[in-house]
One Martini backbone bead per residue (centre of mass of N, CA, C, O) as a GRO file, in nm:
protein
  252
    1UNK     BB    1  18.738  -2.996  14.107
    2UNK     BB    2  18.452  -3.122  14.027
    3UNK     BB    3  18.181  -3.048  13.807
    4UNK     BB    4  17.882  -3.048  13.781
    5UNK     BB    5  17.678  -3.073  13.495
    6UNK     BB    6  17.476  -2.843  13.586
    7UNK     BB    7  17.673  -2.632  13.655
    8UNK     BB    8  17.819  -2.604  13.385
    9UNK     BB    9  17.570  -2.510  13.237
   10UNK     BB   10  17.521  -2.256  13.402
   11UNK     BB   11  17.794  -2.126  13.337
   12UNK     BB   12  17.764  -2.113  13.028
   13UNK     BB   13  17.508  -1.935  13.033
   14UNK     BB   14  17.635  -1.698  13.198
   15UNK     BB   15  17.933  -1.741  13.011
   16UNK     BB   16  17.963  -1.656  12.728
   17UNK     BB   17  18.112  -1.584  12.465
   18UNK     BB   18  18.201  -1.238  12.513
   19UNK     BB   19  18.190  -1.179  12.796
   20UNK     BB   20  18.194  -0.959  13.037
   21UNK     BB   21  18.419  -0.934  13.329
   22UNK     BB   22  18.465  -0.951  13.682
   23UNK     BB   23  18.746  -0.982  13.924
   24UNK     BB   24  18.957  -1.173  14.141
   25UNK     BB   25  19.266  -1.236  14.224
   26UNK     BB   26  19.388  -1.550  14.368
   27UNK     BB   27  19.602  -1.684  14.159
   28UNK     BB   28  19.943  -1.795  14.072
   29UNK     BB   29  20.110  -1.891  13.761
   30UNK     BB   30  20.317  -1.941  13.519
   31UNK     BB   31  20.045  -1.974  13.310
   32UNK     BB   32  19.881  -1.768  13.514
   33UNK     BB   33  19.543  -1.651  13.623
   34UNK     BB   34  19.320  -1.655  13.883
   35UNK     BB   35  18.971  -1.584  13.873
   36UNK     BB   36  18.713  -1.455  14.072
   37UNK     BB   37  18.391  -1.407  13.997
   38UNK     BB   38  18.164  -1.202  14.007
   39UNK     BB   39  17.856  -1.324  14.155
   40UNK     BB   40  18.046  -1.590  14.188
   41UNK     BB   41  18.180  -1.935  14.218
   42UNK     BB   42  18.425  -1.866  14.005
   43UNK     BB   43  18.700  -2.003  13.832
   44UNK     BB   44  18.941  -1.840  13.622
   45UNK     BB   45  19.148  -1.827  13.329
   46UNK     BB   46  19.457  -1.648  13.257
   47UNK     BB   47  19.664  -1.662  13.024
   48UNK     BB   48  19.962  -1.526  12.954
   49UNK     BB   49  19.873  -1.476  12.643
   50UNK     BB   50  19.607  -1.284  12.783
   51UNK     BB   51  19.717  -1.021  12.936
   52UNK     BB   52  19.838  -0.898  12.670
   53UNK     BB   53  19.954  -0.733  12.417
   54UNK     BB   54  20.188  -0.872  12.214
   55UNK     BB   55  20.543  -1.026  12.227
   56UNK     BB   56  20.627  -1.017  12.500
   57UNK     BB   57  20.774  -1.154  12.773
   58UNK     BB   58  20.641  -1.293  13.062
   59UNK     BB   59  20.614  -1.255  13.401
   60UNK     BB   60  20.490  -1.254  13.724
   61UNK     BB   61  20.541  -0.937  13.751
   62UNK     BB   62  20.311  -0.890  13.513
   63UNK     BB   63  20.096  -0.962  13.679
   64UNK     BB   64  19.828  -0.958  13.844
   65UNK     BB   65  19.752  -0.905  14.162
   66UNK     BB   66  19.670  -1.021  14.437
   67UNK     BB   67  19.336  -0.885  14.478
   68UNK     BB   68  19.281  -0.779  14.218
   69UNK     BB   69  19.078  -0.607  13.983
   70UNK     BB   70  18.942  -0.737  13.689
   71UNK     BB   71  18.905  -0.730  13.332
   72UNK     BB   72  18.726  -0.950  13.096
   73UNK     BB   73  18.712  -1.202  12.844
   74UNK     BB   74  18.530  -1.454  12.709
   75UNK     BB   75  18.712  -1.708  12.500
   76UNK     BB   76  18.644  -1.990  12.665
   77UNK     BB   77  18.501  -2.336  12.693
   78UNK     BB   78  18.609  -2.616  12.869
   79UNK     BB   79  18.485  -2.926  12.869
   80UNK     BB   80  18.691  -3.126  12.997
   81UNK     BB   81  18.743  -2.904  13.266
   82UNK     BB   82  18.544  -2.689  13.324
   83UNK     BB   83  18.660  -2.402  13.192
   84UNK     BB   84  18.714  -2.059  13.220
   85UNK     BB   85  18.833  -1.841  12.969
   86UNK     BB   86  19.048  -1.549  12.965
   87UNK     BB   87  19.081  -1.202  12.856
   88UNK     BB   88  19.287  -0.884  12.871
   89UNK     BB   89  19.292  -0.804  12.584
   90UNK     BB   90  19.188  -0.536  12.398
   91UNK     BB   91  19.153  -0.695  12.120
   92UNK     BB   92  18.926  -0.879  12.231
   93UNK     BB   93  18.718  -0.673  12.302
   94UNK     BB   94  18.704  -0.549  12.013
   95UNK     BB   95  18.609  -0.800  11.874
   96UNK     BB   96  18.352  -0.862  12.050
   97UNK     BB   97  18.222  -0.577  12.009
   98UNK     BB   98  18.182  -0.602  11.715
   99UNK     BB   99  18.007  -0.857  11.718
  100UNK     BB  100  17.786  -0.735  11.891
  101UNK     BB  101  17.703  -0.499  11.685
  102UNK     BB  102  17.613  -0.688  11.460
  103UNK     BB  103  17.385  -0.809  11.612
  104UNK     BB  104  17.234  -0.546  11.670
  105UNK     BB  105  17.175  -0.474  11.382
  106UNK     BB  106  17.025  -0.730  11.301
  107UNK     BB  107  16.787  -0.689  11.506
  108UNK     BB  108  16.690  -0.418  11.387
  109UNK     BB  109  16.632  -0.522  11.109
  110UNK     BB  110  16.434  -0.758  11.185
  111UNK     BB  111  16.234  -0.525  11.322
  112UNK     BB  112  16.242  -0.251  11.151
  113UNK     BB  113  16.443  -0.007  11.291
  114UNK     BB  114  16.705  -0.077  11.089
  115UNK     BB  115  16.854  -0.040  10.805
  116UNK     BB  116  17.147  -0.060  10.652
  117UNK     BB  117  17.116   0.241  10.536
  118UNK     BB  118  17.069   0.373  10.835
  119UNK     BB  119  17.359   0.295  10.914
  120UNK     BB  120  17.601   0.511  11.080
  121UNK     BB  121  17.926   0.584  11.135
  122UNK     BB  122  18.217   0.687  11.266
  123UNK     BB  123  18.507   0.830  11.256
  124UNK     BB  124  18.819   0.847  11.390
  125UNK     BB  125  18.831   1.149  11.373
  126UNK     BB  126  18.565   1.218  11.525
  127UNK     BB  127  18.646   1.078  11.789
  128UNK     BB  128  18.899   1.225  11.846
  129UNK     BB  129  18.771   1.511  11.862
  130UNK     BB  130  18.579   1.438  12.095
  131UNK     BB  131  18.800   1.374  12.300
  132UNK     BB  132  18.957   1.639  12.284
  133UNK     BB  133  18.712   1.832  12.370
  134UNK     BB  134  18.657   1.653  12.653
  135UNK     BB  135  18.901   1.506  12.790
  136UNK     BB  136  18.881   1.187  12.677
  137UNK     BB  137  18.873   0.825  12.708
  138UNK     BB  138  18.714   0.599  12.544
  139UNK     BB  139  18.567   0.311  12.548
  140UNK     BB  140  18.576   0.053  12.353
  141UNK     BB  141  18.268  -0.020  12.336
  142UNK     BB  142  18.184   0.278  12.253
  143UNK     BB  143  18.351   0.317  12.009
  144UNK     BB  144  18.216   0.089  11.848
  145UNK     BB  145  17.939   0.211  11.844
  146UNK     BB  146  18.032   0.471  11.687
  147UNK     BB  147  18.143   0.323  11.438
  148UNK     BB  148  17.853   0.181  11.367
  149UNK     BB  149  17.611   0.404  11.511
  150UNK     BB  150  17.678   0.727  11.575
  151UNK     BB  151  17.510   0.881  11.331
  152UNK     BB  152  17.299   0.631  11.257
  153UNK     BB  153  16.976   0.422  11.356
  154UNK     BB  154  16.715   0.518  11.264
  155UNK     BB  155  16.461   0.442  11.505
  156UNK     BB  156  16.664   0.419  11.715
  157UNK     BB  157  16.625   0.628  11.984
  158UNK     BB  158  16.408   0.802  11.945
  159UNK     BB  159  16.426   1.108  12.144
  160UNK     BB  160  16.729   1.052  12.175
  161UNK     BB  161  17.045   1.179  12.268
  162UNK     BB  162  17.334   1.010  12.081
  163UNK     BB  163  17.460   1.151  11.864
  164UNK     BB  164  17.737   1.302  11.760
  165UNK     BB  165  17.606   1.600  11.721
  166UNK     BB  166  17.530   1.600  12.068
  167UNK     BB  167  17.753   1.515  12.272
  168UNK     BB  168  17.897   1.793  12.362
  169UNK     BB  169  17.609   1.891  12.516
  170UNK     BB  170  17.522   1.681  12.740
  171UNK     BB  171  17.675   1.753  12.998
  172UNK     BB  172  17.562   2.045  13.035
  173UNK     BB  173  17.269   1.956  13.048
  174UNK     BB  174  17.306   1.765  13.300
  175UNK     BB  175  17.416   1.980  13.496
  176UNK     BB  176  17.159   2.160  13.481
  177UNK     BB  177  16.961   1.944  13.599
  178UNK     BB  178  17.110   1.913  13.860
  179UNK     BB  179  17.090   2.206  13.963
  180UNK     BB  180  16.758   2.205  13.959
  181UNK     BB  181  16.706   1.896  14.121
  182UNK     BB  182  17.029   1.799  14.226
  183UNK     BB  183  17.275   1.976  14.382
  184UNK     BB  184  17.436   1.731  14.529
  185UNK     BB  185  17.505   1.649  14.240
  186UNK     BB  186  17.802   1.541  14.059
  187UNK     BB  187  18.002   1.535  13.791
  188UNK     BB  188  18.278   1.405  13.687
  189UNK     BB  189  18.535   1.466  13.478
  190UNK     BB  190  18.496   1.144  13.362
  191UNK     BB  191  18.231   1.188  13.277
  192UNK     BB  192  17.997   1.039  13.032
  193UNK     BB  193  17.745   1.168  12.831
  194UNK     BB  194  17.539   0.968  12.603
  195UNK     BB  195  17.233   1.035  12.715
  196UNK     BB  196  16.932   1.216  12.641
  197UNK     BB  197  16.583   1.235  12.761
  198UNK     BB  198  16.366   1.490  12.712
  199UNK     BB  199  16.539   1.648  12.964
  200UNK     BB  200  16.493   1.433  13.228
  201UNK     BB  201  16.720   1.228  13.132
  202UNK     BB  202  17.037   1.035  13.206
  203UNK     BB  203  17.340   0.887  13.074
  204UNK     BB  204  17.640   0.729  13.219
  205UNK     BB  205  18.000   0.715  13.237
  206UNK     BB  206  18.328   0.620  13.319
  207UNK     BB  207  18.637   0.718  13.238
  208UNK     BB  208  18.883   0.458  13.213
  209UNK     BB  209  19.001   0.123  13.249
  210UNK     BB  210  18.748   0.053  13.132
  211UNK     BB  211  18.599  -0.096  12.838
  212UNK     BB  212  18.305  -0.176  12.999
  213UNK     BB  213  18.115   0.019  13.170
  214UNK     BB  214  17.909   0.126  13.366
  215UNK     BB  215  17.566   0.238  13.402
  216UNK     BB  216  17.396   0.551  13.455
  217UNK     BB  217  17.105   0.709  13.610
  218UNK     BB  218  16.908   1.003  13.564
  219UNK     BB  219  16.606   1.146  13.721
  220UNK     BB  220  16.373   1.347  13.754
  221UNK     BB  221  16.316   1.360  14.126
  222UNK     BB  222  16.594   1.254  14.196
  223UNK     BB  223  16.883   1.183  14.441
  224UNK     BB  224  17.027   0.972  14.240
  225UNK     BB  225  17.246   0.738  14.101
  226UNK     BB  226  17.162   0.469  13.887
  227UNK     BB  227  17.248   0.144  13.847
  228UNK     BB  228  17.158  -0.026  13.524
  229UNK     BB  229  17.446  -0.136  13.436
  230UNK     BB  230  17.748  -0.323  13.418
  231UNK     BB  231  17.744  -0.245  13.105
  232UNK     BB  232  17.723  -0.110  12.801
  233UNK     BB  233  17.645  -0.375  12.650
  234UNK     BB  234  17.406  -0.440  12.840
  235UNK     BB  235  17.244  -0.185  12.790
  236UNK     BB  236  17.206  -0.219  12.483
  237UNK     BB  237  17.059  -0.478  12.487
  238UNK     BB  238  16.807  -0.375  12.659
  239UNK     BB  239  16.725  -0.151  12.466
  240UNK     BB  240  16.668  -0.327  12.224
  241UNK     BB  241  16.454  -0.494  12.354
  242UNK     BB  242  16.259  -0.280  12.430
  243UNK     BB  243  16.216  -0.148  12.140
  244UNK     BB  244  16.112  -0.413  12.007
  245UNK     BB  245  15.870  -0.442  12.186
  246UNK     BB  246  15.735  -0.160  12.136
  247UNK     BB  247  15.701  -0.201  11.831
  248UNK     BB  248  15.535  -0.458  11.832
  249UNK     BB  249  15.296  -0.346  11.987
  250UNK     BB  250  15.213  -0.129  11.774
  251UNK     BB  251  15.134  -0.387  11.562
  252UNK     BB  252  14.882  -0.513  11.722
   0.00000   0.00000   0.00000
């Protein structure tokens, strides 16, 4: 079915290359899987070569099952057929996450919040030790964040505990806040608290199959966890925009 030009433009604006998406597998062919994207009536294609990393040959038994929910990265927008192409390969997520973090660092530098010499990432050994100590496997998008700016990021997120040297203590601090303010709420064993602000609110995601998981917020005085971003990458984008706006306002 042909897509109207105006709708194709809207789809391209909503799903630029590098966007992380979730969707439901609707149909399988020898050449790949068709996925209906969440929050929209858009059918995208995952070619068989983009289902997993590696060189082994796949057949349809290796494809995700019809009805299953999958995560993927937008890797191409085909103008001739007005089609969104996806990849489920972890290597594509890492590549796009790295490019995204480079853009984040450039935005912070342009705003004067973090110069190149202010930004320092964590080593692979540091991250492995953190995962071992906490008993989790961190999602790819967050690992890339740590690799790029996990130890220092200038004035970005000043006043919020997000750096490597604070991470091991954040979940116990968050659990203590919940016991005091919302005893009915409990963090799961796979919950990873990555930010605590001024002792009265914290942010977390669930470690699991998602390479770029949703972010949840708890604030003192509330009795629920609020979902504040569909992915960690989206949360980081919004946070950078908010901090740049606040920094610019101080200079006016």
